[in-house]
C-alpha positions as CSV (number, residue, x, y, z in Angstrom):
1,M,1.3,-69.5,65.3
2,G,1.8,-66.2,63.5
3,P,5.0,-64.4,62.6
4,L,7.6,-64.7,65.5
5,V,9.5,-61.7,66.7
6,L,12.5,-61.8,69.0
7,V,12.8,-59.0,71.6
8,T,16.3,-59.4,73.0
9,Y,18.3,-57.2,75.4
10,A,21.7,-56.8,77.0
11,T,21.4,-55.5,80.5
12,R,23.7,-54.9,83.5
13,F,21.2,-53.9,86.1
14,G,17.8,-55.0,84.8
15,S,16.4,-51.7,83.4
16,T,16.8,-52.7,79.8
17,A,15.0,-56.0,80.5
18,E,12.0,-54.1,82.0
19,V,11.8,-52.0,78.8
20,A,12.1,-55.1,76.6
21,Q,9.2,-56.7,78.4
22,A,7.0,-53.7,77.9
23,I,7.9,-53.6,74.2
24,A,7.3,-57.3,73.8
25,Q,3.8,-56.9,75.3
26,E,2.9,-54.1,72.9
27,V,4.3,-55.9,69.8
28,N,2.4,-59.0,70.9
29,A,-0.8,-57.0,71.3
30,R,-0.4,-56.0,67.6
31,G,-0.8,-59.7,66.5
32,L,2.8,-60.8,66.4
33,E,4.0,-63.7,68.4
34,V,6.9,-62.6,70.6
35,R,9.7,-64.2,72.4
36,C,11.5,-61.9,74.9
37,Q,14.9,-63.1,76.2
38,P,18.4,-61.9,77.2
39,I,20.8,-61.4,74.3
40,Q,23.4,-63.7,75.8
41,T,21.1,-66.7,75.0
42,D,22.8,-68.7,72.3
43,Q,20.1,-68.6,69.8
44,E,19.5,-69.0,66.1
45,L,17.5,-66.4,64.3
46,D,16.0,-68.6,61.7
47,P,12.6,-68.9,63.4
48,Y,12.2,-65.1,63.6
49,C,10.7,-62.7,61.1
50,A,12.1,-59.7,63.0
51,V,14.2,-58.6,66.0
52,V,13.9,-55.8,68.5
53,M,17.2,-55.3,70.2
54,G,17.8,-53.3,73.4
55,A,21.2,-52.4,74.8
56,A,22.5,-49.5,76.8
57,L,25.4,-47.3,75.8
58,Y,28.4,-47.4,78.1
59,M,31.0,-44.8,77.5
60,G,29.5,-44.2,74.0
61,R,29.5,-47.9,73.0
62,L,26.7,-50.4,72.8
63,H,26.8,-53.1,75.6
64,K,29.5,-55.6,74.5
65,D,26.9,-58.4,74.3
66,A,24.9,-56.4,71.8
67,R,28.0,-55.8,69.7
68,R,28.7,-59.5,69.7
69,F,25.1,-60.3,68.8
70,L,25.3,-57.9,65.8
71,M,28.5,-59.5,64.5
72,K,27.4,-63.1,65.1
73,H,24.1,-62.7,63.4
74,R,25.1,-60.2,60.6
75,A,23.7,-62.3,57.8
76,A,20.3,-62.9,59.4
77,L,20.0,-59.3,60.6
78,S,20.7,-58.1,57.1
79,R,17.6,-60.0,55.8
80,I,15.0,-59.2,58.4
81,P,13.6,-56.0,60.0
82,V,15.4,-55.0,63.2
83,A,14.5,-52.2,65.6
84,V,16.8,-50.9,68.3
85,F,16.1,-49.3,71.6
86,V,18.6,-47.8,74.0
87,P,18.0,-46.9,77.6
88,G,19.6,-43.5,77.5
89,P,20.3,-40.7,79.9
90,V,19.3,-40.9,83.6
91,K,18.6,-37.2,83.7
92,A,15.7,-35.5,81.9
93,T,17.8,-32.7,80.3
94,E,17.5,-32.0,76.6
95,K,21.3,-31.9,76.3
96,D,21.7,-35.5,77.7
97,W,19.0,-36.8,75.4
98,I,20.5,-35.2,72.3
99,G,23.9,-36.6,73.4
100,A,22.5,-40.1,73.8
101,E,20.9,-40.0,70.3
102,Q,24.2,-38.7,68.8
103,Q,26.2,-41.5,70.6
104,L,23.7,-44.1,69.3
105,A,24.0,-42.8,65.7
106,K,27.8,-42.8,65.9
107,E,27.9,-46.3,67.3
108,L,25.6,-47.7,64.7
109,T,27.8,-46.3,61.9
110,K,30.4,-48.8,63.0
111,F,28.1,-51.5,61.6
112,S,27.7,-50.0,58.1
113,W,25.7,-53.1,56.9
114,F,23.1,-52.6,59.7
115,K,20.0,-50.7,58.8
116,P,17.4,-50.7,61.6
117,V,13.8,-50.0,60.7
118,A,13.5,-47.9,63.9
119,C,15.8,-46.6,66.7
120,K,14.7,-45.1,70.0
121,V,16.4,-43.7,73.0
122,V,14.0,-44.5,75.8
123,G,15.6,-42.9,78.9
124,G,17.3,-44.8,81.7
125,K,17.2,-45.7,85.3
126,F,20.0,-45.2,87.8
127,D,20.2,-46.6,91.3
128,P,23.5,-46.1,93.0
129,S,22.8,-49.0,95.4
130,T,23.1,-51.4,92.5
131,L,26.6,-50.3,91.5
132,R,29.2,-53.1,91.4
133,F,32.9,-53.1,91.4
134,P,34.7,-51.1,89.9
135,L,31.9,-48.5,89.4
136,K,31.1,-48.5,93.1
137,L,34.6,-47.1,93.8
138,I,33.8,-43.9,91.9
139,P,32.6,-41.3,94.5
140,A,30.7,-39.2,91.9
141,L,28.6,-42.2,90.9
142,R,27.9,-43.2,94.5
143,K,26.7,-39.6,95.3
144,M,24.3,-39.4,92.3
145,P,20.7,-39.5,93.2
146,A,18.6,-42.4,92.1
147,S,16.5,-41.6,89.0
148,D,14.2,-43.2,86.5
149,V,13.4,-41.1,83.4
150,R,11.9,-43.8,81.3
151,D,8.7,-42.5,79.7
152,W,6.5,-45.6,79.7
153,T,3.8,-43.9,77.6
154,A,6.4,-43.0,74.9
155,I,8.0,-46.5,75.0
156,R,4.7,-48.2,74.6
157,A,3.7,-45.8,71.7
158,W,7.0,-46.5,69.9
159,A,6.5,-50.3,70.4
160,K,2.9,-50.0,69.1
161,D,4.1,-48.3,66.0
162,L,6.7,-51.0,65.4
163,G,4.0,-53.6,64.5
164,P,3.7,-52.9,60.8
165,R,7.5,-52.4,60.4
166,L,8.2,-55.9,61.9
167,R,5.8,-57.9,59.8
168,P,7.4,-60.1,57.2
169,V,7.1,-58.9,53.6
170,A,5.2,-61.2,51.3
171,H,7.3,-62.2,48.2
């Protein structure tokens, strides 16, 4: 068994899990053993040489499970390479993408110790039929059209480039 990488994700509606699975496949194809699982899983990071974490931004903040993961595993995440991806805007406008990148950068400054080797806003997916309480009570959200602006080619290219960054450093 080669170096083991954890690809973990926090998701509300499943879109982040889909991206995590695509990233895990690409990282695995680069010769790294990969385990892909939800971030809520109570796990120890000792077996892993690196982590790829995915979590959407909600109201400018990382998904609460991702914030908990960062705080719980601060010591381990300070020692190993970590990459972060964020399903971002659900519209393909430059303004929305720039805003998502700025929100991610601002959110990560709250974890001053955290130095990811790579960060990527990957675009998001929105389906108003999946809204749950209380979001389904917001008329503007219910009226938004379904969209999926995830660029799978760009996501896979980013994941492919992660391979060398996630490999353990020989001491």
